[in-house]
C-alpha positions as CSV (number, residue, x, y, z in Angstrom):
1,M,109.2,127.6,123.4
2,N,108.7,131.3,123.0
3,L,105.4,132.7,124.4
4,I,104.4,133.6,120.8
5,D,104.6,129.9,119.8
6,I,102.7,128.8,122.9
7,G,100.0,131.5,122.2
8,I,99.6,130.1,118.6
9,I,99.1,126.6,119.8
10,I,96.6,127.6,122.5
11,G,94.8,129.8,120.0
12,C,94.4,127.0,117.6
13,F,93.0,124.8,120.3
14,V,90.5,127.5,121.3
15,I,89.3,128.0,117.7
16,V,88.6,124.3,117.0
17,V,86.7,123.9,120.3
18,I,84.6,126.9,119.5
19,I,83.9,125.7,116.0
20,G,82.9,122.3,117.3
21,T,80.5,123.7,119.9
22,I,78.9,126.1,117.4
23,M,78.2,123.1,115.1
24,K,76.2,121.4,117.9
25,K,72.9,122.9,116.7
26,W,73.3,121.4,113.2
27,A,74.6,118.1,114.5
28,S,71.9,117.4,117.0
29,K,69.0,117.2,114.5
30,D,69.1,113.4,114.1
31,M,71.4,110.4,113.7
32,R,72.1,111.1,110.0
33,A,73.0,114.7,110.7
34,Y,75.2,113.7,113.7
35,F,77.2,111.0,112.0
36,L,76.9,111.8,108.2
37,G,76.4,115.6,108.2
38,G,72.9,115.0,106.7
39,N,74.5,113.9,103.4
40,K,74.8,117.6,102.5
41,V,78.6,118.1,102.5
42,P,80.3,118.6,99.1
43,F,82.9,116.0,98.0
44,Y,85.8,118.5,98.0
45,L,85.2,119.4,101.7
46,L,84.8,115.7,102.6
47,G,88.1,114.9,100.7
48,L,90.0,117.7,102.5
49,A,88.7,116.5,105.8
50,N,89.5,112.9,105.1
51,A,93.1,113.9,104.0
52,S,93.4,115.8,107.3
53,G,92.4,112.7,109.2
54,M,95.1,110.6,107.5
55,F,97.8,113.2,108.2
56,D,98.4,111.9,111.7
57,V,101.4,112.6,114.0
58,A,102.2,108.9,114.8
59,G,102.2,107.9,111.1
60,T,104.2,110.9,110.1
61,M,106.9,110.0,112.7
62,L,107.1,106.5,111.3
63,I,107.4,107.8,107.7
64,V,110.3,110.1,108.8
65,A,112.2,107.0,110.0
66,W,111.5,105.1,106.8
67,I,112.6,107.9,104.5
68,F,115.7,108.5,106.7
69,V,116.7,104.8,106.5
70,Y,115.5,103.8,103.0
71,G,115.6,107.0,101.0
72,L,113.5,107.1,97.9
73,K,112.6,103.4,98.4
74,G,110.8,104.5,101.6
75,A,108.1,105.9,99.4
76,F,106.8,102.3,98.8
77,I,106.7,101.2,102.4
78,P,103.4,102.9,103.3
79,W,101.9,100.4,100.8
80,I,101.8,98.0,103.7
81,W,98.8,100.0,105.1
82,P,98.0,100.3,102.0
83,I,97.8,103.9,100.9
84,F,96.6,102.9,97.4
85,N,93.3,101.6,98.8
86,Q,92.2,105.2,98.0
87,V,92.7,104.4,94.3
88,F,90.3,101.3,94.5
89,L,87.8,103.5,96.3
90,M,87.9,106.4,93.8
91,I,87.7,104.0,90.7
92,Y,84.7,102.0,91.8
93,L,84.2,100.9,95.4
94,S,83.1,104.3,96.8
95,V,80.4,104.3,94.2
96,W,79.2,100.9,95.2
97,L,79.3,101.6,98.9
98,R,77.5,105.0,98.7
99,R,74.6,103.5,96.6
100,S,73.5,101.6,99.7
101,G,72.3,104.8,101.5
102,V,73.1,103.5,105.0
103,V,74.7,105.1,108.0
104,T,77.3,102.5,109.0
105,G,79.1,99.5,107.6
106,A,77.2,97.2,109.9
107,E,73.9,98.6,108.6
108,W,75.2,98.0,105.1
109,I,75.3,94.2,105.9
110,K,71.5,94.2,105.9
111,T,71.4,95.3,102.3
112,R,73.7,92.4,101.3
113,F,72.5,89.6,103.6
114,G,69.0,90.6,104.6
115,H,67.5,90.2,108.1
116,G,68.1,86.5,108.9
117,L,70.4,84.9,111.6
118,G,73.4,85.0,109.3
119,S,72.9,88.7,108.7
120,K,72.6,89.4,112.4
121,L,75.8,87.4,113.1
122,S,77.6,89.3,110.4
123,D,76.3,92.5,111.7
124,I,77.7,91.7,115.2
125,S,81.1,90.7,113.8
126,V,81.4,94.1,111.9
127,V,80.4,96.0,115.0
128,I,82.9,94.1,117.1
129,F,85.6,94.7,114.5
130,A,84.7,98.4,114.3
131,I,84.8,98.9,118.0
132,I,88.1,97.0,118.4
133,S,89.7,98.9,115.5
134,T,88.5,102.2,116.9
135,I,90.0,101.5,120.3
136,G,93.2,100.4,118.5
137,F,93.4,103.6,116.5
138,L,92.7,105.7,119.6
139,A,95.5,103.8,121.5
140,Y,97.8,104.5,118.5
141,A,96.9,108.2,118.5
142,F,97.4,108.3,122.3
143,Q,100.9,107.0,122.0
144,G,101.7,109.4,119.2
145,I,100.4,112.6,120.7
146,G,101.8,111.8,124.1
147,K,105.4,111.2,122.9
148,F,105.2,114.2,120.6
149,S,103.9,116.6,123.3
150,Q,106.5,115.5,125.9
151,I,109.3,116.3,123.4
152,F,107.9,119.7,122.3
153,L,105.7,121.3,124.9
154,P,107.4,123.2,127.7
155,W,105.6,121.8,130.8
156,Q,107.2,119.0,132.7
157,L,104.4,116.4,132.3
158,S,104.5,112.7,131.4
159,A,103.7,111.6,127.9
160,D,100.5,109.9,129.2
161,M,99.4,113.1,131.0
162,Y,99.9,115.2,127.9
163,A,97.9,112.7,125.8
164,I,95.0,112.7,128.4
165,I,94.8,116.5,128.5
166,I,94.9,116.9,124.7
167,M,92.4,114.1,124.1
168,G,90.2,115.6,126.7
169,L,90.1,119.0,125.1
170,A,89.6,117.6,121.6
171,S,86.7,115.5,123.0
172,I,84.7,118.6,123.7
173,Y,84.1,119.5,120.1
174,I,84.0,115.9,118.9
175,I,81.2,114.9,121.2
176,A,79.2,118.2,120.8
177,G,79.7,118.8,117.1
178,G,79.3,115.4,115.6
179,M,80.2,115.1,111.9
180,F,79.6,118.8,111.2
181,G,82.1,119.8,114.0
182,V,84.6,117.2,112.9
183,L,84.5,118.3,109.2
184,V,84.8,122.0,109.9
185,T,87.6,121.6,112.4
186,D,89.4,119.2,110.0
187,L,89.4,121.7,107.3
188,F,90.8,124.4,109.6
189,Q,93.5,121.9,110.7
190,F,94.4,120.8,107.2
191,F,95.3,124.3,106.2
192,I,97.5,124.7,109.3
193,L,99.2,121.5,108.4
194,A,99.7,122.5,104.8
195,I,101.4,125.8,105.8
196,A,103.6,124.0,108.3
197,S,104.6,121.4,105.8
198,I,105.5,124.0,103.2
199,A,107.6,125.9,105.8
200,I,109.6,122.8,106.7
201,G,110.2,122.0,103.1
202,C,111.4,125.5,102.3
203,I,113.7,125.5,105.3
204,A,115.3,122.2,104.2
205,I,115.8,123.4,100.6
206,T,117.5,126.7,101.8
207,H,119.7,125.1,104.4
208,T,121.1,122.1,102.5
209,S,122.5,121.2,99.1
210,P,122.5,118.1,96.9
211,A,126.2,117.7,97.6
212,A,125.7,117.9,101.4
213,I,122.9,115.3,101.2
214,Q,124.9,112.9,99.0
215,A,127.8,113.1,101.5
216,V,125.7,111.7,104.4
217,V,123.7,108.9,102.6
218,P,124.9,105.6,101.2
219,Q,125.0,104.7,97.5
220,G,121.5,103.8,96.3
221,W,119.7,106.0,98.8
222,L,118.7,108.4,96.1
223,S,117.4,105.7,93.8
224,L,114.1,103.9,93.5
225,K,115.9,100.7,92.3
226,F,116.1,97.7,94.5
227,G,117.1,94.0,93.9
228,W,114.9,91.0,94.3
229,T,116.7,90.0,97.5
230,S,118.6,93.2,98.3
231,L,118.0,96.9,99.0
232,N,121.3,97.9,97.5
233,L,121.8,100.1,100.6
234,D,124.8,99.8,103.0
235,W,125.1,102.2,105.9
236,S,128.3,100.6,107.3
237,N,130.6,103.5,106.6
238,L,128.1,106.2,107.8
239,I,125.8,105.0,110.6
240,P,126.4,101.2,111.0
241,A,123.4,100.7,113.4
242,V,121.0,101.6,110.6
243,N,121.8,98.2,109.0
244,S,120.5,96.6,112.1
245,R,117.3,98.7,111.9
246,I,116.8,97.4,108.3
247,A,117.2,93.8,109.5
248,T,114.8,94.5,112.4
249,D,112.2,96.0,110.1
250,G,112.4,92.9,107.9
251,F,113.2,94.8,104.7
252,S,116.5,93.1,103.8
253,L,114.8,91.0,101.1
254,F,113.1,94.1,99.8
255,G,112.0,92.8,96.4
256,I,110.1,89.9,98.0
257,V,108.6,92.1,100.7
258,F,107.6,94.6,98.0
259,M,105.7,92.0,96.1
260,M,104.0,90.7,99.3
261,M,103.0,94.3,100.1
262,L,101.6,94.8,96.7
263,F,99.7,91.5,96.8
264,K,98.3,91.9,100.2
265,G,97.6,95.6,99.6
266,S,95.6,94.8,96.5
267,L,93.5,92.3,98.3
268,V,92.9,94.6,101.3
269,S,91.9,97.4,98.9
270,A,89.6,95.1,96.9
271,A,87.8,94.3,100.2
272,G,86.7,97.9,100.5
273,P,87.2,100.3,103.4
274,A,87.2,99.0,106.9
275,P,84.5,100.4,109.2
276,N,86.4,103.5,110.2
277,Y,86.2,107.2,109.4
278,D,87.1,106.6,105.8
279,M,84.0,104.5,105.2
280,Q,82.0,107.1,107.2
281,R,83.1,109.9,104.9
282,I,82.1,107.9,101.8
283,L,78.6,107.3,103.3
284,S,78.4,111.0,104.0
285,A,78.8,112.0,100.4
286,R,75.8,113.6,98.6
287,N,75.7,110.9,96.0
288,P,77.8,108.0,94.6
289,K,79.6,110.1,92.1
290,E,80.7,112.6,94.8
291,A,81.8,109.6,97.0
292,S,84.2,108.6,94.2
293,L,85.4,112.1,93.7
294,M,86.0,112.5,97.5
295,S,88.5,109.6,97.4
296,W,90.2,111.3,94.4
297,V,90.6,114.5,96.4
298,V,92.3,112.6,99.2
299,S,95.2,111.5,97.0
300,L,95.2,114.9,95.2
301,V,95.8,117.0,98.4
302,L,97.3,114.7,101.0
303,Y,100.7,113.4,99.8
304,F,102.4,116.6,98.5
305,P,102.4,118.6,101.8
306,R,102.9,115.5,103.9
307,Y,106.0,114.4,102.1
308,L,107.4,118.0,101.9
309,L,107.2,117.9,105.7
310,V,108.7,114.3,106.1
311,T,111.5,114.8,103.6
312,G,112.4,118.2,104.9
313,I,112.8,116.8,108.4
314,C,114.8,113.8,107.1
315,V,117.2,116.0,105.1
316,L,117.9,118.4,107.9
317,G,118.3,115.4,110.3
318,L,120.7,113.7,107.9
319,V,122.9,116.7,107.2
320,F,123.1,118.2,110.6
321,F,122.0,115.6,113.2
322,G,123.9,112.6,111.7
323,P,126.8,112.6,114.3
324,Q,124.3,112.5,117.2
325,I,122.3,109.7,115.5
326,K,125.6,107.7,115.0
327,A,126.5,108.3,118.6
328,M,123.3,106.6,119.7
329,G,124.7,103.3,118.5
330,S,122.2,100.5,118.6
331,S,119.7,102.7,120.5
332,I,118.8,104.9,117.5
333,D,115.8,107.1,118.3
334,F,114.5,108.7,115.1
335,E,111.9,110.6,117.1
336,Q,114.7,112.9,118.2
337,I,115.2,114.3,114.6
338,L,112.0,116.4,114.6
339,P,112.7,118.3,117.8
340,Y,116.3,118.9,116.7
341,V,115.1,120.3,113.4
342,I,112.5,122.6,115.0
343,H,114.9,123.8,117.8
344,N,117.7,124.6,115.4
345,F,116.1,125.7,112.1
346,V,112.6,127.1,112.6
347,P,112.1,130.7,113.6
348,V,109.8,132.0,116.4
349,G,106.1,132.0,115.3
350,V,106.7,129.4,112.7
351,V,107.5,126.9,115.5
352,G,104.1,127.5,117.0
353,L,102.5,127.1,113.6
354,I,104.3,123.8,112.9
355,L,103.5,122.3,116.3
356,A,99.9,123.5,116.1
357,G,99.7,121.8,112.7
358,L,101.1,118.5,114.0
359,I,98.8,118.6,117.0
360,A,96.0,119.4,114.5
361,A,96.9,116.3,112.6
362,F,96.4,114.2,115.7
363,M,93.1,115.9,116.5
364,S,91.8,115.3,113.0
365,T,92.6,111.6,113.0
366,Y,91.3,111.3,116.6
367,S,88.0,113.1,115.9
368,G,87.1,111.1,112.8
369,T,87.9,107.9,114.6
370,V,85.7,108.7,117.6
371,N,82.8,109.9,115.6
372,C,82.8,106.8,113.4
373,G,83.2,104.3,116.3
374,A,80.4,105.9,118.2
375,S,78.1,105.5,115.2
376,Y,78.3,101.7,115.5
377,I,77.4,101.7,119.2
378,A,74.5,104.1,118.8
379,N,73.1,103.0,115.5
380,D,74.0,99.2,115.3
381,I,73.7,98.2,119.0
382,Y,71.4,100.6,120.8
383,K,69.0,101.6,118.0
384,R,68.9,98.1,116.4
385,Y,68.8,95.8,119.4
386,I,68.0,97.9,122.6
387,N,65.6,100.7,121.8
388,P,64.6,100.9,118.1
389,K,61.8,103.4,118.8
390,A,63.6,106.0,120.8
391,S,63.5,109.7,120.0
392,D,66.2,111.5,118.0
393,R,67.2,113.3,121.1
394,K,67.7,110.0,122.9
395,Y,69.9,108.7,120.1
396,I,72.0,111.8,120.2
397,L,72.5,111.4,123.9
398,I,73.6,107.8,123.4
399,S,76.0,109.0,120.7
400,Y,77.5,111.4,123.2
401,L,77.9,108.6,125.8
402,S,79.3,106.2,123.2
403,S,82.0,108.7,122.2
404,F,82.9,109.2,125.8
405,V,83.2,105.5,126.5
406,L,85.4,104.9,123.4
407,I,87.7,107.8,124.4
408,I,88.2,106.3,127.9
409,L,88.9,102.9,126.5
410,G,91.4,104.4,123.9
411,I,93.2,106.1,126.7
412,I,93.4,103.0,128.8
413,F,94.8,100.8,126.0
414,G,97.1,103.6,124.9
415,M,98.6,103.6,128.3
416,L,99.1,99.9,128.1
417,G,100.6,100.0,124.6
418,K,104.4,99.7,124.2
419,S,105.0,101.8,121.2
420,I,103.5,103.5,118.1
421,Y,105.1,100.9,115.9
422,Q,103.7,98.0,117.8
423,I,100.2,99.3,117.8
424,T,100.4,100.2,114.1
425,M,101.5,96.7,113.2
426,W,98.8,95.1,115.3
427,I,96.1,97.1,113.5
428,V,97.6,96.7,110.0
429,S,98.5,93.0,110.3
430,G,96.3,91.6,113.0
431,L,92.9,93.2,112.4
432,W,93.1,93.8,108.7
433,G,94.4,90.3,108.0
434,G,91.1,88.9,109.4
435,Y,88.9,91.4,107.6
436,M,90.1,90.7,104.1
437,A,88.6,87.4,102.8
438,P,84.9,87.8,103.8
439,N,84.9,91.4,102.7
440,I,86.2,90.5,99.2
441,L,83.7,87.7,98.8
442,K,80.7,89.9,99.8
443,W,81.2,92.2,96.8
444,Y,82.1,89.7,94.1
445,W,80.3,86.4,94.7
446,W,76.5,86.1,94.8
447,R,76.4,82.8,96.6
448,F,78.3,84.2,99.6
449,N,76.0,84.5,102.6
450,G,75.9,85.9,106.2
451,Y,77.1,82.7,107.8
452,G,80.1,82.7,105.5
453,Y,80.8,86.3,106.4
454,F,80.6,85.7,110.1
455,W,82.9,82.7,110.2
456,G,85.3,84.3,107.8
457,M,85.7,87.4,110.0
458,V,86.0,85.4,113.2
459,S,88.4,82.8,111.9
460,G,90.5,85.4,110.1
461,M,90.9,87.7,113.1
462,A,91.6,84.8,115.4
463,A,94.3,83.4,113.1
464,A,95.9,86.8,112.7
465,L,96.2,87.3,116.4
466,L,97.0,83.8,117.5
467,F,99.6,82.9,114.9
468,P,102.4,84.7,116.8
469,L,101.5,82.9,120.0
470,A,102.1,79.6,118.2
471,F,105.7,80.6,117.7
472,G,106.2,81.2,121.4
473,N,106.8,84.9,121.2
474,P,103.9,87.3,121.2
475,D,106.2,90.2,120.3
476,V,106.6,88.8,116.7
477,L,103.0,90.0,116.1
478,F,104.6,93.4,115.5
479,G,107.2,92.4,112.9
480,I,106.5,93.4,109.3
481,Q,108.4,90.5,107.9
482,F,106.7,87.9,110.1
483,N,103.2,89.3,109.3
484,L,103.8,89.3,105.6
485,A,105.1,85.7,105.8
486,V,102.1,84.4,107.7
487,F,99.6,86.5,105.7
488,P,99.0,83.8,103.1
489,F,98.1,81.3,105.8
490,I,95.7,83.8,107.5
491,L,94.1,84.4,104.1
492,I,93.8,80.6,103.4
493,I,92.2,80.0,106.8
494,S,89.7,82.9,106.5
495,T,88.8,82.1,102.9
496,A,88.3,78.4,103.7
497,A,86.1,79.2,106.7
498,S,84.1,81.7,104.5
499,I,83.5,79.3,101.7
500,I,82.8,76.2,103.8
501,A,80.3,78.0,106.0
502,T,78.6,79.4,102.9
503,L,78.3,76.1,101.1
504,L,77.0,74.3,104.3
505,T,74.2,76.8,104.5
506,G,71.7,78.1,102.0
507,P,71.9,81.2,99.8
508,E,70.3,84.4,100.8
509,K,66.7,85.0,99.6
510,D,66.2,86.0,96.0
511,E,64.6,89.3,96.9
512,V,67.5,90.3,99.1
513,L,70.1,89.4,96.4
514,M,68.1,91.0,93.6
515,D,67.5,94.2,95.5
516,F,71.2,94.5,96.4
517,Y,72.3,93.8,92.8
518,K,69.9,96.3,91.3
519,K,70.9,99.0,93.9
520,V,74.7,98.5,94.0
521,R,75.3,97.1,90.5
522,P,78.6,95.3,91.2
523,W,80.6,93.3,88.7
524,G,81.8,89.8,89.5
525,L,80.3,86.4,89.9
526,W,76.6,87.5,89.8
527,R,75.2,85.9,86.7
528,P,72.4,83.8,88.4
529,V,71.1,87.0,90.2
530,Y,71.5,89.0,87.0
531,E,69.4,86.6,85.0
532,K,66.6,86.8,87.6
533,V,66.7,90.6,87.6
534,K,66.8,90.7,83.8
535,K,63.7,88.4,83.7
536,E,61.9,90.8,86.0
537,N,63.2,93.9,84.3
538,P,64.3,93.4,80.6
539,D,65.7,96.9,80.5
540,F,68.2,96.3,83.3
541,E,71.9,96.3,82.1
542,R,74.7,94.6,84.1
543,N,77.9,96.2,85.1
544,K,80.4,95.5,82.2
545,N,83.2,97.7,83.6
546,F,85.5,95.1,85.2
547,K,88.3,95.4,82.6
548,R,88.1,99.2,82.5
549,D,88.1,99.5,86.3
550,M,91.1,97.2,86.6
551,V,93.1,99.2,84.0
552,N,92.2,102.4,85.9
553,V,93.3,100.9,89.2
554,V,96.7,100.1,87.8
555,V,97.1,103.5,86.2
556,G,95.7,105.1,89.4
557,I,98.4,103.5,91.5
558,G,101.0,104.9,89.2
559,W,99.2,108.3,89.3
560,Q,99.1,108.3,93.1
561,I,102.8,107.3,93.8
562,N,104.0,110.4,91.9
563,F,102.2,112.6,94.4
564,V,104.6,111.0,97.0
565,L,107.7,111.1,94.8
566,I,107.5,114.7,93.5
567,P,107.8,116.5,96.9
568,I,110.7,114.1,97.9
569,Y,112.5,114.8,94.6
570,L,111.9,118.6,95.1
571,V,113.4,118.7,98.6
572,L,116.3,116.6,97.5
573,R,116.8,118.8,94.4
574,Q,116.8,115.7,92.2
575,F,115.2,117.6,89.3
576,N,115.6,114.9,86.7
577,G,113.5,112.5,88.7
578,M,111.0,115.2,89.6
579,F,110.4,116.1,85.9
580,I,110.0,112.4,85.0
581,S,107.4,112.1,87.8
582,L,105.6,115.2,86.7
583,G,105.5,113.8,83.2
584,V,104.1,110.4,84.4
585,L,101.6,112.3,86.6
586,A,100.4,114.4,83.6
587,V,100.0,111.3,81.3
588,T,98.2,109.2,84.0
589,S,95.9,112.2,84.8
590,I,94.9,112.6,81.2
591,F,94.2,108.9,80.9
592,L,92.1,108.8,84.1
593,K,90.2,111.9,82.9
594,F,88.9,110.1,79.8
595,N,88.8,106.5,81.1
596,W,87.5,107.2,84.6
597,Y,86.1,110.6,85.3
598,D,84.2,110.9,82.1
599,N,82.5,107.6,82.8
600,L,81.3,108.3,86.3
601,E,77.5,107.9,86.5
602,E,75.4,110.7,88.0
603,D,73.0,108.1,89.6
């Protein structure tokens, strides 16, 4: 790299570290200030920061490979995470969650299940889940930034050493600045990312043509259409090894996989956010309405720049790097496309900006994950069980220590992980498979209790992680097709454990259920509780918005996918498709304005 590019990258590092340390004064007031920014941050800043946290290096490298292989159909594959969980959040779940007024997801458990043994067991299961998922995400980030840095940065260091150095530098502002430091640096990093993404998109548009793209992709690559048991893609005459990649990914029966992703994604989304930085940003909002709008901002600002970047890299790689990809044979390495594009097409100065942006993407994901994970250790373990009467200063010191411990564990597990892809699949399929059933029931069924929640979480996570071992090959844990196939069995086991444990034990106390119902006001199977609340307060009105919310969710998913498709169509110069997507986006936006936004309560 040119010295100018190196200077830009170092300069960005220095700026974020300075910002984080300056924020220390505001962050160190108390626990709520350190972990939630004192609930004083506007929704649009929280949304931009949350979008920055989701614009990670490792995930971006995965999406590059998916768009390269599957073309427009690759826009649907991130539903496996699922990305449309943001739609469920913006329509109703962010409002429900923020009404609780708590600091963490584990603390929220007390508002639902009270203070009995079942609640304590549930609380412990959430804390364990949060800590495990935090370490998993840190390991995922470690793998991504290490491989990225080894490819691009000029010093001859190992991937692990690069990751340790960058994570160490980022830790300075994360630990010192708390949520204030994370948010301000995330905003700075998002604008770097947006500029870098627009630059790559423009370079791709000016260096390629629709004819050149069509010459290097198979028939059907430029189409969203797919069959029930077929992708309608055949790379045999171009890069034969890509067909093997499709089979390995498990997407040959794409129609079936698509329906499973939609089914599983809808259930995961209905369960609400996992105890990660996404949940923490919701709890940080000033009020429930702004919590909902924060999730709206994420979809509004994240996908257009991200898919400009991803599609730009893919197009330049397809047109100019195709022969080298083909020469790799069965050992295709899609991670080589990005360095090829930057080396051959990006001018001096812009290289530094793009690399700084991608490193910023890592730092944003990393910082939010650490800050959230530490909140569970400090608030839900130390404050609740070890020293509930400590001073604010003591709690902040424990928060610093918790962040440090999580970072060290993330580095250790990152060094043990085999690949970004494997760690991603472990998080998505293993952890989230076990999280789903009890977290759906907690919102929508009044009779569900703390014992049901605990046994549902434990049995679900155990089933998700032990199923592959039963087949004699632990590596199948990381296969998309396998995990989608066993998902119904994991769901059945977790649901059965949740319901059986609930029915074998008594319901939660009336005062706990009534207080939760009055505060959160969910719809669902709550009639017995509603009748008791109505008897106590005749003016109370139940939530009658189920049908409206479900319609808005369906429209919202259609609204969101167009933010993904429009930049892809733009870079590919498929203007007919782009104008159709713009039209759909306009219609769905108008619908949501009247049927969702205008009905948001001020609370």
